[in-house]
Backbone as CSV, one residue per row, in Angstrom:
resi,resn,N_x,N_y,N_z,CA_x,CA_y,CA_z,C_x,C_y,C_z
1,MET,6.663,-41.111,22.405,6.604,-39.708,22.835,7.974,-39.045,22.732
2,ALA,9.002,-39.767,23.140,10.363,-39.224,23.079,10.772,-38.964,21.639
3,ASP,10.371,-39.891,20.737,10.697,-39.701,19.325,10.010,-38.449,18.770
4,THR,8.755,-38.230,19.206,8.018,-37.044,18.753,8.699,-35.771,19.215
5,MET,9.098,-35.739,20.479,9.765,-34.556,21.021,11.086,-34.307,20.298
6,ASP,11.809,-35.356,20.000,13.089,-35.203,19.305,12.870,-34.662,17.894
7,PHE,11.820,-35.158,17.227,11.508,-34.676,15.884,11.140,-33.191,15.907
8,GLN,10.348,-32.789,16.915,9.950,-31.389,17.015,11.147,-30.488,17.292
9,ARG,12.065,-30.968,18.130,13.270,-30.182,18.398,14.068,-29.976,17.111
10,LYS,14.138,-31.028,16.303,14.856,-30.902,15.032,14.134,-29.942,14.084
11,GLN,12.803,-29.984,14.108,12.038,-29.052,13.280,12.324,-27.606,13.672
12,PHE,12.282,-27.337,14.978,12.543,-25.979,15.456,13.962,-25.541,15.110
13,ALA,14.900,-26.455,15.277,16.298,-26.131,14.963,16.467,-25.881,13.466
14,PHE,15.781,-26.681,12.665,15.838,-26.522,11.209,15.297,-25.147,10.804
15,ALA,14.112,-24.794,11.339,13.487,-23.517,10.986,14.325,-22.338,11.466
16,ALA,14.868,-22.447,12.674,15.693,-21.358,13.212,16.942,-21.161,12.361
17,HIS,17.526,-22.251,11.909,18.723,-22.162,11.069,18.397,-21.553,9.709
18,ILE,17.261,-21.919,9.137,16.856,-21.356,7.848,16.688,-19.843,7.966
19,ARG,16.044,-19.403,9.064,15.807,-17.968,9.237,17.096,-17.206,9.510
20,ASP,17.925,-17.753,10.377,19.110,-17.011,10.829,20.296,-17.960,10.980
21,PRO,20.885,-18.388,9.867,21.972,-19.374,9.934,23.212,-18.849,10.643
22,GLN,23.347,-17.544,10.729,24.528,-16.976,11.371,24.526,-17.207,12.879
23,HIS,23.343,-17.300,13.472,23.247,-17.416,14.926,22.597,-18.714,15.393
24,ASN,22.154,-19.545,14.472,21.508,-20.805,14.847,22.120,-21.951,14.054
25,PRO,22.776,-22.887,14.722,23.396,-24.010,14.007,22.348,-24.927,13.386
26,ALA,22.756,-25.635,12.363,21.865,-26.606,11.729,21.643,-27.790,12.665
27,PRO,20.541,-28.514,12.509,20.315,-29.710,13.323,21.451,-30.712,13.136
28,ASP,21.719,-31.453,14.176,22.775,-32.468,14.109,22.433,-33.520,13.055
29,GLY,23.466,-33.983,12.405,23.305,-35.116,11.502,22.878,-34.765,10.094
30,ILE,22.804,-33.462,9.767,22.414,-33.071,8.409,23.613,-32.428,7.731
31,GLU,23.977,-32.952,6.601,25.127,-32.445,5.872,24.896,-30.987,5.453
32,ASP,25.909,-30.152,5.618,25.740,-28.726,5.319,25.406,-28.494,3.849
33,ARG,25.919,-29.333,2.967,25.609,-29.183,1.548,24.110,-29.277,1.314
34,ARG,23.451,-30.167,2.043,22.006,-30.316,1.901,21.270,-29.153,2.567
35,MET,21.755,-28.724,3.722,21.123,-27.584,4.384,21.219,-26.333,3.519
36,ALA,22.330,-26.205,2.797,22.518,-25.018,1.957,21.436,-24.918,0.889
37,ILE,20.972,-26.073,0.409,19.903,-26.070,-0.595,18.654,-25.408,-0.021
38,TYR,18.292,-25.775,1.208,17.106,-25.208,1.848,17.325,-23.748,2.223
39,ARG,18.508,-23.430,2.731,18.797,-22.030,3.077,18.611,-21.124,1.862
40,ASP,19.204,-21.527,0.754,19.132,-20.700,-0.452,17.722,-20.672,-1.036
41,LEU,17.038,-21.805,-0.989,15.697,-21.883,-1.563,14.737,-20.942,-0.839
42,PHE,14.724,-21.022,0.485,13.817,-20.181,1.261,14.154,-18.705,1.074
43,PHE,15.422,-18.373,1.223,15.805,-16.965,1.161,15.589,-16.385,-0.232
44,ASN,15.991,-17.099,-1.257,15.881,-16.565,-2.613,14.434,-16.419,-3.064
45,ASN,13.568,-17.335,-2.644,12.151,-17.188,-2.972,11.568,-15.943,-2.313
46,LEU,11.919,-15.742,-1.046,11.436,-14.561,-0.338,12.019,-13.288,-0.946
47,LEU,13.292,-13.323,-1.264,13.955,-12.171,-1.871,13.293,-11.795,-3.196
48,LYS,12.979,-12.784,-4.010,12.351,-12.520,-5.308,10.968,-11.913,-5.132
49,LEU,10.177,-12.465,-4.224,8.822,-11.954,-3.994,8.859,-10.501,-3.536
50,ILE,9.697,-10.209,-2.563,9.749,-8.853,-2.015,10.336,-7.881,-3.035
51,SER,11.329,-8.317,-3.779,11.921,-7.448,-4.800,10.914,-7.103,-5.889
52,ASN,10.085,-8.066,-6.274,9.089,-7.819,-7.317,7.964,-6.908,-6.830
53,THR,7.654,-6.979,-5.543,6.577,-6.159,-4.994,7.027,-4.734,-4.715
54,PHE,8.299,-4.566,-4.392,8.827,-3.245,-4.037,9.978,-2.871,-4.983
55,PRO,9.700,-2.728,-6.284,10.791,-2.527,-7.253,11.551,-1.223,-7.064
56,VAL,10.866,-0.143,-6.712,11.570,1.128,-6.519,12.447,1.047,-5.282
57,LEU,11.889,0.515,-4.210,12.665,0.358,-2.978,13.903,-0.491,-3.234
58,ARG,13.737,-1.527,-4.030,14.870,-2.398,-4.362,15.948,-1.625,-5.117
59,LYS,15.559,-0.806,-6.075,16.536,-0.069,-6.880,17.339,0.930,-6.050
60,LEU,16.754,1.398,-4.968,17.419,2.423,-4.163,18.492,1.850,-3.246
61,HIS,18.525,0.527,-3.098,19.480,-0.122,-2.205,20.529,-0.891,-3.010
62,SER,21.710,-0.952,-2.467,22.721,-1.829,-3.057,22.270,-3.276,-2.876
63,PRO,22.739,-4.196,-3.718,22.351,-5.604,-3.550,22.645,-6.124,-2.147
64,GLU,23.769,-5.710,-1.573,24.146,-6.205,-0.248,23.191,-5.681,0.826
65,ARG,22.873,-4.397,0.752,21.990,-3.829,1.779,20.563,-4.354,1.625
66,TRP,20.129,-4.561,0.394,18.791,-5.101,0.180,18.682,-6.522,0.727
67,ARG,19.674,-7.331,0.463,19.667,-8.694,0.992,19.697,-8.673,2.521
68,ALA,20.449,-7.741,3.083,20.513,-7.639,4.541,19.158,-7.251,5.122
69,LEU,18.421,-6.390,4.425,17.102,-5.974,4.898,16.118,-7.139,4.854
70,VAL,16.166,-7.925,3.781,15.288,-9.091,3.681,15.671,-10.135,4.724
71,ARG,16.954,-10.298,4.966,17.394,-11.242,5.998,16.920,-10.784,7.374
72,GLU,17.004,-9.498,7.639,16.521,-8.983,8.925,15.035,-9.266,9.088
73,PHE,14.282,-9.138,8.002,12.861,-9.472,8.023,12.655,-10.930,8.402
74,MET,13.433,-11.823,7.809,13.323,-13.247,8.137,13.640,-13.508,9.604
75,VAL,14.622,-12.808,10.127,15.080,-13.059,11.494,14.118,-12.471,12.522
76,ARG,13.684,-11.238,12.308,12.936,-10.519,13.334,11.428,-10.763,13.304
77,HIS,10.877,-10.909,12.110,9.421,-10.886,11.988,8.814,-12.282,12.083
78,ARG,7.664,-12.360,12.728,6.899,-13.604,12.788,5.596,-13.381,12.036
79,ALA,5.520,-13.936,10.852,4.357,-13.705,9.995,3.119,-14.366,10.581
80,SER,1.969,-13.725,10.360,0.703,-14.249,10.868,-0.143,-14.862,9.758
81,THR,0.435,-15.036,8.577,-0.316,-15.598,7.453,0.533,-16.630,6.720
82,PRO,-0.099,-17.687,6.214,0.639,-18.662,5.400,0.554,-18.354,3.909
83,TYR,-0.155,-17.289,3.535,-0.414,-17.026,2.121,0.705,-16.190,1.509
84,PHE,1.194,-16.667,0.371,2.351,-16.049,-0.270,2.082,-14.585,-0.625
85,LEU,0.887,-14.285,-1.158,0.584,-12.924,-1.592,0.444,-11.947,-0.429
86,GLU,0.323,-12.462,0.790,0.202,-11.584,1.952,1.544,-11.320,2.622
87,ILE,2.598,-11.985,2.148,3.928,-11.766,2.720,4.398,-10.321,2.535
88,PRO,4.154,-9.669,1.379,4.569,-8.267,1.265,3.957,-7.359,2.330
89,GLN,2.713,-7.638,2.738,2.114,-6.837,3.806,2.838,-7.082,5.129
90,GLU,3.299,-8.308,5.330,4.087,-8.609,6.526,5.418,-7.850,6.485
91,PHE,6.018,-7.756,5.300,7.268,-7.009,5.160,7.035,-5.534,5.463
92,LEU,5.911,-5.008,5.010,5.564,-3.623,5.312,5.415,-3.422,6.815
93,ALA,4.728,-4.340,7.491,4.570,-4.231,8.944,5.921,-4.279,9.648
94,PHE,6.814,-5.107,9.143,8.171,-5.179,9.697,8.883,-3.835,9.564
95,LEU,8.807,-3.220,8.391,9.474,-1.933,8.190,8.887,-0.858,9.093
96,GLU,7.587,-0.908,9.312,6.919,0.125,10.104,7.141,-0.037,11.597
97,HIS,7.332,-1.278,12.066,7.317,-1.500,13.515,8.531,-2.228,14.086
98,GLU,9.281,-2.952,13.270,10.328,-3.816,13.825,11.724,-3.557,13.282
99,HIS,11.822,-2.953,12.138,13.126,-2.740,11.516,14.030,-1.906,12.412
100,ALA,15.265,-2.364,12.583,16.248,-1.625,13.379,16.834,-0.514,12.512
101,ALA,16.193,0.640,12.537,16.597,1.747,11.671,17.989,2.247,12.033
102,ASP,18.708,2.705,11.016,20.018,3.312,11.255,20.180,4.528,10.353
103,ALA,21.302,5.192,10.466,21.518,6.455,9.753,21.511,6.282,8.241
104,ALA,21.763,5.082,7.763,21.806,4.849,6.316,20.418,4.668,5.709
105,ASP,19.400,4.529,6.543,18.047,4.331,6.031,17.521,5.599,5.364
106,PHE,16.733,5.410,4.335,16.027,6.539,3.738,14.908,6.977,4.684
107,PRO,14.695,8.268,4.862,13.647,8.715,5.788,12.243,8.361,5.313
108,PHE,12.104,8.061,4.035,10.802,7.725,3.456,10.620,6.218,3.292
109,LEU,11.465,5.425,3.904,11.487,3.973,3.681,10.108,3.344,3.843
110,ALA,9.475,3.542,4.989,8.190,2.891,5.252,7.083,3.456,4.368
111,GLU,7.096,4.761,4.116,6.043,5.352,3.282,6.135,4.873,1.840
112,LEU,7.332,4.804,1.300,7.484,4.298,-0.066,7.066,2.835,-0.142
113,ALA,7.426,2.056,0.865,7.023,0.647,0.886,5.502,0.525,0.906
114,HIS,4.843,1.361,1.693,3.381,1.321,1.744,2.780,1.645,0.379
115,TYR,3.292,2.677,-0.265,2.789,3.080,-1.583,2.954,1.956,-2.602
116,GLU,4.094,1.271,-2.569,4.313,0.178,-3.520,3.446,-1.029,-3.173
117,TRP,3.234,-1.268,-1.883,2.393,-2.399,-1.479,0.949,-2.191,-1.926
118,VAL,0.471,-0.943,-1.889,-0.915,-0.664,-2.263,-1.218,-1.167,-3.673
119,GLU,-0.272,-1.039,-4.579,-0.492,-1.503,-5.953,-0.792,-2.999,-5.980
120,LEU,-0.021,-3.782,-5.223,-0.294,-5.221,-5.154,-1.638,-5.480,-4.494
121,ALA,-1.896,-4.812,-3.374,-3.136,-5.048,-2.643,-4.358,-4.754,-3.510
122,LEU,-4.290,-3.683,-4.280,-5.408,-3.355,-5.166,-5.536,-4.357,-6.309
123,SER,-4.420,-4.799,-6.849,-4.462,-5.694,-8.006,-5.065,-7.047,-7.655
124,VAL,-4.968,-7.473,-6.396,-5.491,-8.783,-6.000,-6.747,-8.671,-5.142
125,SER,-7.217,-7.447,-4.889,-8.399,-7.276,-4.046,-9.616,-7.950,-4.676
126,ASP,-10.407,-8.606,-3.828,-11.621,-9.256,-4.326,-12.864,-8.389,-4.106
127,LYS,-12.662,-7.134,-3.715,-13.802,-6.236,-3.547,-14.430,-5.931,-4.904
128,GLU,-15.748,-5.776,-4.894,-16.463,-5.465,-6.130,-17.462,-4.344,-5.877
129,ASN,-17.600,-3.458,-6.846,-18.606,-2.410,-6.751,-19.982,-2.967,-7.101
130,ASP,-20.983,-2.558,-6.341,-22.358,-2.957,-6.643,-22.909,-2.000,-7.699
131,LEU,-22.688,-2.331,-8.945,-23.062,-1.432,-10.035,-24.570,-1.345,-10.234
132,SER,-25.318,-2.298,-9.695,-26.774,-2.247,-9.840,-27.374,-1.076,-9.069
133,ALA,-26.643,-0.585,-8.070,-27.146,0.524,-7.250,-26.608,1.874,-7.705
134,VAL,-25.918,1.889,-8.859,-25.231,3.102,-9.307,-25.667,3.475,-10.722
135,ASP,-25.902,4.766,-10.916,-26.125,5.302,-12.261,-24.794,5.860,-12.750
136,PRO,-24.132,5.184,-13.699,-22.797,5.625,-14.113,-22.787,6.999,-14.768
137,ASP,-23.937,7.429,-15.305,-24.021,8.719,-15.988,-24.779,9.759,-15.169
138,GLY,-24.998,9.469,-13.893,-25.778,10.375,-13.058,-25.124,11.735,-12.874
139,ASP,-25.946,12.728,-12.563,-25.469,14.096,-12.337,-24.736,14.151,-10.999
140,LEU,-23.447,14.449,-11.048,-22.616,14.406,-9.841,-22.876,15.572,-8.901
141,LEU,-23.552,16.614,-9.376,-23.905,17.725,-8.492,-25.259,17.492,-7.832
142,ASP,-26.246,17.107,-8.621,-27.581,16.899,-8.066,-27.712,15.543,-7.382
143,GLY,-26.980,14.553,-7.865,-27.034,13.229,-7.266,-25.965,13.037,-6.209
144,THR,-25.968,11.845,-5.604,-24.993,11.502,-4.567,-23.835,10.745,-5.200
145,PRO,-22.646,11.353,-5.273,-21.502,10.675,-5.896,-21.121,9.404,-5.131
146,VAL,-20.714,8.385,-5.877,-20.316,7.107,-5.284,-18.854,6.837,-5.629
147,LYS,-18.051,6.623,-4.597,-16.635,6.304,-4.802,-16.464,4.812,-5.022
148,SER,-15.580,4.465,-5.930,-15.274,3.057,-6.168,-14.668,2.431,-4.918
149,MET,-15.041,1.184,-4.654,-14.423,0.451,-3.551,-12.972,0.108,-3.858
150,LEU,-12.581,0.282,-5.109,-11.213,-0.003,-5.536,-10.433,1.285,-5.779
151,ALA,-10.814,2.331,-5.066,-10.082,3.601,-5.081,-9.736,3.935,-3.637
152,TRP,-8.462,3.917,-3.329,-7.994,4.104,-1.950,-7.168,5.376,-1.868
153,ALA,-7.548,6.249,-0.953,-6.868,7.537,-0.806,-5.940,7.503,0.403
154,PHE,-4.761,8.086,0.236,-3.764,8.126,1.304,-3.068,9.479,1.301
155,THR,-2.559,9.851,2.464,-1.753,11.059,2.592,-0.392,10.671,3.140
156,TYR,0.660,11.134,2.482,2.036,10.812,2.863,2.799,12.096,3.188
157,ARG,3.803,11.967,4.035,4.672,13.108,4.335,5.613,13.396,3.169
158,PHE,5.980,12.339,2.454,6.901,12.464,1.323,6.144,12.265,0.006
159,PRO,6.615,12.872,-1.088,6.002,12.644,-2.407,6.426,11.289,-2.963
160,VAL,5.861,10.231,-2.422,6.337,8.872,-2.700,6.206,8.480,-4.169
161,HIS,5.256,9.066,-4.878,5.046,8.719,-6.289,6.144,9.266,-7.187
162,ARG,6.962,10.161,-6.675,8.035,10.750,-7.474,9.409,10.198,-7.117
163,ILE,9.495,9.437,-6.040,10.799,8.963,-5.578,11.394,7.984,-6.587
164,ALA,12.663,8.177,-6.880,13.402,7.363,-7.848,14.885,7.526,-7.534
165,PRO,15.745,6.722,-8.174,17.183,6.861,-7.899,17.718,8.274,-8.082
166,ASP,17.086,9.063,-8.957,17.561,10.434,-9.168,16.748,11.471,-8.396
167,TYR,15.860,11.018,-7.520,15.110,11.940,-6.662,14.915,11.287,-5.301
168,LEU,15.745,11.687,-4.350,15.751,11.079,-3.018,15.631,12.181,-1.972
169,PRO,14.419,12.623,-1.670,14.254,13.705,-0.698,14.746,13.287,0.685
170,ASP,15.404,14.207,1.366,15.928,13.899,2.694,15.059,14.455,3.808
171,ARG,13.958,15.116,3.439,13.021,15.619,4.436,11.628,15.660,3.814
172,PRO,10.577,15.636,4.642,9.217,15.682,4.095,8.979,16.950,3.287
173,GLY,7.980,16.894,2.413,7.626,18.069,1.631,7.035,19.162,2.503
174,ASP,6.941,20.349,1.953,6.361,21.467,2.696,4.893,21.217,3.016
175,THR,4.219,20.497,2.149,2.830,20.107,2.390,2.711,18.599,2.174
176,PRO,1.767,17.953,2.846,1.589,16.512,2.644,1.209,16.193,1.198
177,THR,1.499,14.979,0.793,1.149,14.497,-0.547,-0.080,13.602,-0.446
178,SER,-1.150,13.997,-1.119,-2.386,13.210,-1.123,-2.514,12.489,-2.459
179,LEU,-2.708,11.196,-2.391,-2.831,10.373,-3.592,-4.068,9.498,-3.487
180,VAL,-4.681,9.225,-4.613,-5.683,8.172,-4.676,-5.164,7.134,-5.660
181,VAL,-5.084,5.903,-5.205,-4.642,4.784,-6.036,-5.890,3.967,-6.349
182,TYR,-6.076,3.600,-7.606,-7.344,2.998,-7.989,-7.144,1.932,-9.059
183,ARG,-8.077,0.982,-9.069,-8.083,-0.061,-10.096,-9.266,0.169,-11.016
184,ARG,-8.964,0.284,-12.289,-10.004,0.547,-13.277,-10.733,-0.747,-13.656
185,SER,-11.761,-0.608,-14.467,-12.543,-1.775,-14.884,-11.744,-2.718,-15.769
186,ASP,-10.645,-2.220,-16.379,-9.773,-3.100,-17.161,-8.671,-3.713,-16.300
187,ASP,-8.791,-3.538,-14.969,-7.876,-4.089,-13.961,-6.514,-3.401,-13.917
188,GLU,-6.345,-2.315,-14.642,-5.114,-1.535,-14.546,-5.139,-0.706,-13.261
189,VAL,-4.014,-0.698,-12.547,-3.892,0.098,-11.324,-3.158,1.393,-11.658
190,SER,-3.747,2.517,-11.280,-3.163,3.826,-11.553,-3.237,4.676,-10.290
191,PHE,-2.670,5.866,-10.368,-2.763,6.784,-9.239,-3.037,8.188,-9.754
192,MET,-3.549,9.023,-8.873,-3.792,10.424,-9.179,-3.379,11.244,-7.966
193,GLU,-2.606,12.291,-8.215,-2.267,13.201,-7.123,-3.427,14.168,-6.928
194,LEU,-3.797,14.377,-5.674,-4.926,15.236,-5.349,-4.442,16.532,-4.717
195,ASN,-5.047,17.646,-5.119,-4.770,18.882,-4.391,-5.578,18.861,-3.091
196,PRO,-5.314,19.763,-2.164,-6.009,19.708,-0.866,-7.528,19.737,-0.983
197,VAL,-8.053,20.507,-1.937,-9.506,20.591,-2.088,-10.073,19.265,-2.590
198,SER,-9.450,18.683,-3.610,-9.927,17.399,-4.139,-9.816,16.298,-3.097
199,ALA,-8.740,16.322,-2.312,-8.574,15.319,-1.258,-9.676,15.449,-0.216
200,ALA,-9.986,16.692,0.175,-11.051,16.907,1.153,-12.404,16.502,0.582
201,LEU,-12.637,16.815,-0.692,-13.900,16.456,-1.338,-14.065,14.946,-1.402
202,LEU,-13.013,14.240,-1.765,-13.101,12.779,-1.841,-13.358,12.190,-0.461
203,GLY,-12.768,12.797,0.574,-13.032,12.340,1.931,-14.485,12.529,2.321
204,LEU,-15.081,13.652,1.931,-16.501,13.882,2.216,-17.376,12.863,1.495
205,ILE,-17.031,12.557,0.260,-17.807,11.576,-0.506,-17.723,10.201,0.147
206,GLU,-16.532,9.837,0.586,-16.347,8.514,1.186,-17.122,8.375,2.491
207,ASN,-17.269,9.463,3.224,-17.937,9.412,4.533,-19.325,10.044,4.493
208,ASN,-19.941,10.033,3.344,-21.222,10.702,3.126,-22.392,9.812,3.534
209,VAL,-22.498,9.543,4.834,-23.543,8.626,5.310,-24.938,9.209,5.116
210,ALA,-25.052,10.527,5.037,-26.360,11.161,4.850,-26.768,11.217,3.382
211,ALA,-25.933,10.683,2.500,-26.218,10.636,1.060,-26.512,12.025,0.488
212,LYS,-25.703,12.994,0.868,-25.874,14.350,0.341,-25.424,14.405,-1.116
213,GLY,-25.995,15.327,-1.857,-25.607,15.508,-3.244,-24.257,16.185,-3.364
214,GLY,-23.669,16.077,-4.551,-22.361,16.673,-4.763,-22.357,18.177,-4.570
215,ARG,-23.419,18.842,-4.990,-23.496,20.292,-4.839,-23.485,20.681,-3.360
216,GLU,-24.268,19.968,-2.568,-24.329,20.263,-1.136,-22.978,20.022,-0.473
217,LEU,-22.306,18.953,-0.860,-20.985,18.670,-0.295,-19.999,19.786,-0.647
218,LEU,-20.077,20.281,-1.865,-19.167,21.344,-2.285,-19.456,22.648,-1.552
219,TYR,-20.722,22.960,-1.342,-21.048,24.166,-0.573,-20.530,24.045,0.862
220,GLU,-20.680,22.870,1.449,-20.167,22.658,2.805,-18.651,22.820,2.848
221,LEU,-17.991,22.288,1.830,-16.531,22.385,1.782,-16.098,23.841,1.603
222,ALA,-16.792,24.577,0.741,-16.474,25.994,0.546,-16.663,26.773,1.840
223,GLU,-17.715,26.435,2.572,-17.969,27.102,3.854,-16.859,26.809,4.852
224,SER,-16.444,25.547,4.921,-15.401,25.170,5.886,-14.056,25.796,5.547
225,MET,-13.842,26.108,4.265,-12.578,26.699,3.830,-12.663,28.224,3.710
226,ASN,-13.818,28.777,4.104,-14.029,30.231,4.036,-13.790,30.780,2.626
227,TYR,-14.240,30.023,1.636,-14.070,30.454,0.249,-15.102,31.538,-0.050
228,PRO,-14.687,32.695,-0.568,-15.624,33.824,-0.703,-16.717,33.615,-1.755
229,ASP,-16.360,33.047,-2.918,-17.328,32.875,-4.006,-17.715,31.400,-4.083
230,LYS,-18.772,31.066,-3.370,-19.140,29.652,-3.260,-19.656,29.077,-4.576
231,ASP,-20.328,29.886,-5.375,-20.812,29.385,-6.666,-19.645,29.044,-7.594
232,ALA,-18.613,29.887,-7.588,-17.425,29.594,-8.396,-16.735,28.340,-7.884
233,PHE,-16.729,28.176,-6.568,-16.129,26.988,-5.963,-16.854,25.737,-6.446
234,VAL,-18.182,25.794,-6.471,-18.967,24.644,-6.934,-18.668,24.359,-8.403
235,GLY,-18.481,25.404,-9.201,-18.146,25.202,-10.609,-16.829,24.475,-10.786
236,HIS,-15.819,24.890,-10.020,-14.526,24.198,-10.076,-14.675,22.767,-9.547
237,GLY,-15.493,22.624,-8.506,-15.699,21.300,-7.927,-16.371,20.343,-8.890
238,ALA,-17.278,20.865,-9.719,-17.948,20.017,-10.714,-16.940,19.445,-11.695
239,THR,-15.965,20.268,-12.081,-14.907,19.785,-12.973,-14.092,18.693,-12.300
240,ALA,-13.775,18.887,-11.026,-13.008,17.880,-10.282,-13.782,16.572,-10.173
241,LEU,-15.086,16.662,-9.947,-15.909,15.453,-9.858,-15.887,14.680,-11.174
242,GLU,-15.982,15.387,-12.288,-15.954,14.713,-13.588,-14.599,14.061,-13.840
243,GLU,-13.532,14.724,-13.433,-12.200,14.128,-13.590,-12.093,12.841,-12.781
244,LEU,-12.653,12.845,-11.594,-12.619,11.642,-10.759,-13.469,10.532,-11.371
245,ARG,-14.589,10.892,-11.991,-15.408,9.864,-12.645,-14.701,9.314,-13.886
246,ASN,-14.086,10.170,-14.659,-13.372,9.711,-15.856,-12.249,8.743,-15.499
247,ALA,-11.657,8.932,-14.329,-10.583,8.043,-13.882,-11.117,6.774,-13.230
248,GLU,-12.453,6.712,-13.016,-13.123,5.594,-12.341,-12.825,5.570,-10.850
249,VAL,-12.411,6.711,-10.314,-12.357,6.858,-8.855,-13.783,6.983,-8.333
250,LEU,-14.588,7.753,-9.035,-16.037,7.773,-8.819,-16.680,6.928,-9.910
251,ILE,-17.705,6.175,-9.542,-18.329,5.277,-10.523,-19.727,5.732,-10.920
252,GLY,-20.153,6.902,-10.435,-21.460,7.429,-10.785,-22.162,7.989,-9.568
253,THR,-23.496,7.922,-9.587,-24.301,8.419,-8.467,-25.241,7.318,-7.981
254,GLN,-25.675,7.474,-6.749,-26.614,6.503,-6.183,-27.930,6.536,-6.952
255,ARG,-28.453,5.347,-7.245,-29.786,5.281,-7.840,-30.817,5.549,-6.745
256,PRO,-31.940,6.181,-7.090,-32.993,6.452,-6.101,-33.513,5.162,-5.495
C-alpha cells in the first residue's frame, strides 16, 4: 500500500511538473535531462495541435505570446476529454471562461477562436442528413425547406471572417455579423455571410416545427419586419432560398 501511495505521489508530481514546470519541481530522483524530453514532448504536441486548429489566431500573436497562451491553457485548464480532436474545444472553453485577460489581448480573441474551431468541428462531425426524407429539387416556396445538419449559423460581435494581420478591429462592428458555416457533400467546409433578412429566414427554417412552407415563412417574416410590399419580399426571399440550396445550406424540401 505504501509503495502504491508513493507511486501515485510521483505521478501527480510528474504531471504537475509537465503542466507547469516553473512552479512545480520534478519528482525526486529523475534526471532533468530526461524530464526535459517529456516537458518538450507534451508541450510541443499541444502547441502544434492548437496552432493548426487556430491558424489565424496564431498569426496574430508573436511566437512568445502564443507559447505563453498555450502554456497558460496547460496550467489553468482541466480537460474533460481524453480525445485529441476535442482538445481544441477545451482550448476554446479556456479562452471563454478561464484566460486571464490583459490589455494586450485582442477584443475579438474568443470570437475568432470560436469561428476557427467551428471549421474543425464541422470537418469531423459524424452527423448525417436523412436524404431519404428530402426532395433535393423540391419547390422551396410551396414546400417545407430543410436545412442541412452540417450548416451551423452563428452571430458574432466582430466580423471574424475578415480578421487578418492587416485587419484588426478594436471594437465590434456597427451591426452584428451573421455567418453560416457549412460542410458540402464533397466534405469541403465553407462559410457564407448572411444579411439580417437571410439570417432571420434561416432561423425560421431551423425552428420550423410546424413544417410551414417557404412562402408562408417569408410572409411571416415580412409581416414581422413591417415590409410594405410583401409579394416583392417573397420574390427576393425565393432568390435567397435558392442561393442557400446551391450552397448546400438547404438540402431541399420535406417529402410528403
